C-alpha positions in Angstrom: 20.6 4.0 -13.0 19.0 0.6 -12.4 18.0 -1.1 -9.3 20.2 -2.8 -6.9 21.3 -6.4 -7.5 19.0 -9.3 -5.7 20.0 -10.0 -2.3 19.0 -12.5 0.3 17.9 -11.6 3.5 20.2 -12.1 6.7 17.9 -12.5 9.1 13.9 -13.1 9.6 11.4 -14.6 12.1 7.4 -14.2 13.1 6.6 -11.6 15.5 3.8 -11.7 17.6 1.6 -8.7 17.6 -1.5 -9.6 19.6 -4.9 -10.5 18.5 -3.7 -14.1 17.4 -1.4 -12.3 14.6 1.9 -13.0 13.8 3.8 -11.0 11.1 6.7 -12.0 9.0 9.5 -9.9 8.9 13.1 -10.1 7.3 16.0 -7.7 7.2 18.5 -7.6 4.5 21.4 -5.1 3.6 23.9 -3.8 5.8 23.3 -4.8 9.5 24.9 -1.2 10.8 23.1 0.6 8.0 20.6 3.4 8.0 17.3 1.4 9.0 15.0 1.2 6.2 11.0 -0.2 6.3 8.8 -0.9 3.3 5.4 -1.2 2.9 3.7 -2.7 0.5 0.6 -2.0 -1.4 -3.0 -3.8 -2.0 -3.8 -3.8 1.2 -3.4 -7.4 1.2 -0.5 -7.9 -1.2 3.1 -8.9 0.5 6.0 -7.6 0.5 8.3 -8.8 -2.6 12.0 -9.7 -2.7 12.4 -7.2 -5.6 11.3 -4.0 -3.0 14.7 -4.9 -1.6 16.4 -3.9 -4.8 15.5 -0.1 -4.4 18.3 0.1 -1.6 22.2 0.0 -1.5 22.7 -3.0 0.5 25.9 -1.6 1.5 24.3 1.6 3.1 20.9 0.3 4.6 19.2 -2.1 7.0 16.5 -3.4 4.7 13.6 -4.2 6.5 10.4 -6.2 4.6 7.1 -7.3 6.6 3.7 -8.6 5.4 0.9 -6.5 6.7 -1.6 -8.2 9.0 -3.5 -11.0 6.9 -1.2 -10.6 3.8 1.7 -12.6 2.5 3.6 -15.0 4.9 1.9 -13.0 8.1 -0.6 -15.6 10.1 -3.7 -15.8 10.1 -4.1 -15.2 6.4 -7.4 -12.8 5.4 -8.0 -15.8 2.8 -9.4 -18.3 5.6 -12.9 -17.2 6.3 -12.5 -17.7 10.1 -10.0 -14.7 10.3 -11.2 -11.9 12.4 -11.1 -8.9 10.1 -12.0 -6.5 13.0 -8.6 -6.4 14.4 -7.0 -5.7 11.0 -7.5 -1.7 10.7 -4.7 1.0 10.2 -4.5 1.7 13.7 -3.6 -2.0 14.4 -0.9 -1.7 11.3 0.6 1.5 12.6 0.8 -0.1 16.0 2.4 -3.2 14.5 5.3 -1.1 12.9 5.8 0.3 16.2 6.4 -3.4 17.8 8.8 -4.1 14.7 10.3 -1.0 15.1 10.9 -2.0 18.9 11.5 -5.6 18.0 14.3 -4.5 15.7 16.1 -2.0 18.3 15.5 0.6 15.3 14.9 4.3 16.6 14.4 6.0 13.0 13.7 4.6 9.8 13.1 6.0 6.1 9.6 4.6 5.2 9.3 3.3 1.6 5.6 2.7 0.2 3.6 1.8 -2.6 0.1 2.2 -3.5 -1.6 1.5 -0.4 1.7 1.5 1.2 2.2 5.1 0.5 -1.3 6.1 2.1 -0.2 4.1 5.4 3.1 5.5 5.3 1.8 9.0 5.0 -0.8 8.4 8.0 2.2 6.6 9.9 4.5 9.8 9.7 1.7 12.1 10.7 1.0 10.2 13.6 4.4 9.3 14.9 7.0 11.8 12.8 9.5 11.2 15.5 10.1 7.9 14.6 10.1 8.8 10.3 13.4 9.9 9.0 12.6 10.3 5.3 9.4 9.1 3.4 9.9 7.2 -0.3 6.7 6.8 -2.0 5.4 5.4 -5.5 2.0 4.8 -6.9 0.6 7.7 -4.4 -2.8 7.1 -2.8 -3.6 8.9 0.3 -6.9 6.6 1.0 -9.4 9.5 0.8 -13.3 8.5 0.1 -12.8 10.7 -3.7 -10.0 8.4 -4.4 -12.2 5.3 -3.2 -14.9 6.9 -5.4 -13.1 7.0 -8.3 -11.5 3.7 -8.6 -14.9 2.2 -7.8 -17.3 4.3 -9.9 -15.8 7.4 -11.6 -13.7 5.1 -14.0 -16.7 3.2 -14.8 -17.3 5.9 -17.6 -13.8 5.1 -18.9 -14.1 1.4 -18.5 -18.1 0.6 -19.1 -17.6 -2.7 -20.5 -15.5 -3.9 -17.6 -17.9 -1.6 -15.1 -20.6 -3.4 -16.3 -19.3 -6.7 -15.2 -18.2 -5.3 -12.0 -21.8 -4.1 -11.1 -23.5 -7.5 -12.1 -21.9 -9.4 -9.3 -23.9 -7.1 -6.7 -27.7 -7.1 -5.9 -29.1 -4.5 -7.9 -30.1 -2.6 -4.2 -26.6 -2.4 -3.7 -25.3 -0.8 -6.9 -25.7 3.0 -5.9 -24.2 2.9 -2.5 -20.5 2.2 -1.4 -19.2 -0.1 -3.8 -16.3 -1.3 -1.9 -18.6 -2.1 1.2 -21.2 -4.1 -0.8 -18.3 -6.3 -2.4 -17.2 -6.7 1.2 -20.4 -8.2 2.4 -20.2 -10.7 -0.4 -16.9 -11.6 0.7 -17.5 -12.0 4.0 -20.5 -14.4 3.0 -20.7 -18.2 4.6 -21.5 -19.3 1.0 -17.8 -20.2 -0.5 -19.3 -19.6 -3.9 -20.6 -16.4 -3.2 -17.0 -15.5 -2.0 -15.2 -17.0 -5.1 -17.3 -15.0 -7.3 -17.0 -11.8 -5.5 -13.1 -12.2 -5.2 -12.9 -13.0 -8.9 -15.2 -9.9 -9.9 -13.0 -7.8 -7.7 -10.1 -8.8 -9.3 -11.1 -8.4 -12.6 -12.2 -4.7 -12.3 -8.8 -4.1 -10.7 -6.9 -5.6 -13.5 -9.1 -3.2 -15.9 -8.4 -0.1 -14.2 -4.4 -0.5 -13.4 -2.9 -1.8 -16.4 0.2 -3.6 -14.9 3.1 -5.9 -16.1 1.8 -9.3 -16.8 4.0 -10.9 -13.5 2.0 -8.4 -11.3 -1.3 -10.0 -12.0 -0.3 -13.5 -12.2 -1.2 -13.6 -8.1 -4.8 -13.2 -9.2 -4.8 -16.7 -10.6 -4.5 -18.3 -7.5 -7.9 -18.5 -5.9 -6.6 -18.4 -2.1 -4.6 -15.0 -2.9 -7.6 -13.6 -4.9 -9.9 -14.1 -2.1 -7.6 -12.6 0.5 -6.7 -9.8 -1.2 -10.2 -8.8 -2.4 -11.3 -9.4 1.2 -8.7 -6.8 2.7 -8.8 -4.1 0.1 -12.8 -4.1 0.2 -12.7 -4.1 4.1 -10.3 -0.8 4.0 -11.7 0.8 1.2 -15.3 0.2 2.5 -14.4 1.8 5.7 -12.6 5.0 4.4 -9.0 3.4 5.3 -10.0 3.4 8.9 -8.2 6.9 9.0 -11.3 9.0 10.6 -13.3 11.3 9.0 -11.5 14.0 6.7 -14.1 14.6 4.2 -13.7 13.9 0.5 -10.3 14.9 1.0 -9.2 12.6 3.4 -7.1 13.1 6.6 -3.5 12.5 5.1 -4.3 15.7 2.8 -6.0 17.8 5.6 -3.1 17.1 8.1 -0.1 17.1 5.1 1.3 20.2 7.3 2.3 17.6 10.1 4.9 16.4 7.4 7.0 19.9 7.4 9.8 18.5 9.1 10.0 15.1 7.0 11.7 15.0 3.7 10.4 13.2 1.0 10.3 12.0 -2.6 6.9 11.2 -4.3 7.4 9.3 -7.9 4.5 9.1 -9.7 3.5 8.0 -13.3 1.7 10.5 -15.4 -1.1 8.1 -16.8 -1.7 6.8 -13.2 -5.7 7.3 -13.4 -5.3 8.3 -9.5 -4.0 11.7 -10.9 -7.3 12.1 -12.1 -8.0 14.0 -8.6 -4.8 15.9 -8.7 -4.3 14.0 -5.2 0.0 14.0 -5.6 0.1 17.2 -7.1 -2.0 18.8 -4.0 -0.2 16.6 -1.7 3.3 17.7 -2.9 2.0 21.6 -2.5 0.7 20.9 1.0 3.9 19.4 2.0 6.9 21.6 2.5 9.7 19.2 2.5 8.6 17.0 -0.2 9.9 16.3 -4.2 7.5 15.5 -6.9 8.8 13.4 -9.9 6.6 13.0 -12.7 7.1 10.3 -15.1 5.9 10.7 -18.4 3.7 8.0 -20.2 3.7 5.7 -17.1 0.7 4.2 -14.8 0.5 3.1 -11.4 3.7 0.8 -12.1 6.2 3.8 -13.0 8.3 1.8 -14.6 12.2 1.6 -15.4 12.2 5.7 -14.9 10.5 5.3 -12.1 12.7 2.9 -10.6 15.7 5.0 -11.5 14.0 8.2 -9.4 13.4 5.7 -6.6 16.8 4.5 -6.2 18.5 8.3 -6.8 16.1 9.1 -3.8 17.1 6.2 -1.3 20.9 6.9 -2.5 20.7 10.7 -1.7 18.7 9.8 2.0 21.5 7.5 2.6 24.0 10.5 2.2 22.0 12.6 4.5 22.8 13.5 8.2 20.3 12.5 10.7 18.7 15.7 12.3 
């Protein structure tokens, strides 16, 4: 079951969400179809056109948008003058609510990838009445344990890349919160310091999350590199702004709040985030969830993962509202 053919949006715009921020949004598919919103990864990436293809355009009203500071939204995190203090998880969830109201949507399916899955989970836990279903892939929950694994634990598996990653930091900052230490470099008034830190951060991400060549092309763009690294380290260095849930994080702690929301989790068996068993534990703590493990796949679950994601959205398109 391949993804659906490429389609173009039938509407788009820039939504003023306050704090000087304007979000780029677009809608495609059937204007009268089942609403679905897509949460992109990063944080700091953007909503690519290919994400529309996980939905039957005859059945869904597909909403894509770029999160604060990312993609076509303004201001960009790549601009050093952009205020990151108003770019937090509570801000992003408030933006979702503003966008939902702007589009006149009551409830919507939430589709998320990577960071978008963590954001989608927390949004569903805090706004359960507006989420009809969840479809998530490259699943993350934003816990401190996951951040520690990705910034420190994987150094044992990728020692050469990790040595380069640490070398960019001052020696007295190599034993603490590495994401926060990198964020301090990325907030430096010196553009050369910022540029070196952005390059080192994205080189490390590329080393630990092997992906199809096209998905890392973006890291060749210095502006994208800076905005992406600045946003990721801002979130990872601050527990994703989800609040204190201990090493397990608030999403796993509050998994029981998802009990009335059906969901599908599609995860590559070789996604290194699986080393903590987070997705398995989330699934078992969430009675209404289905877990699809894709053998021999990583963070990008590949063609088999695409089939599972399309099967899920097809199934939920036929689901009657509660």
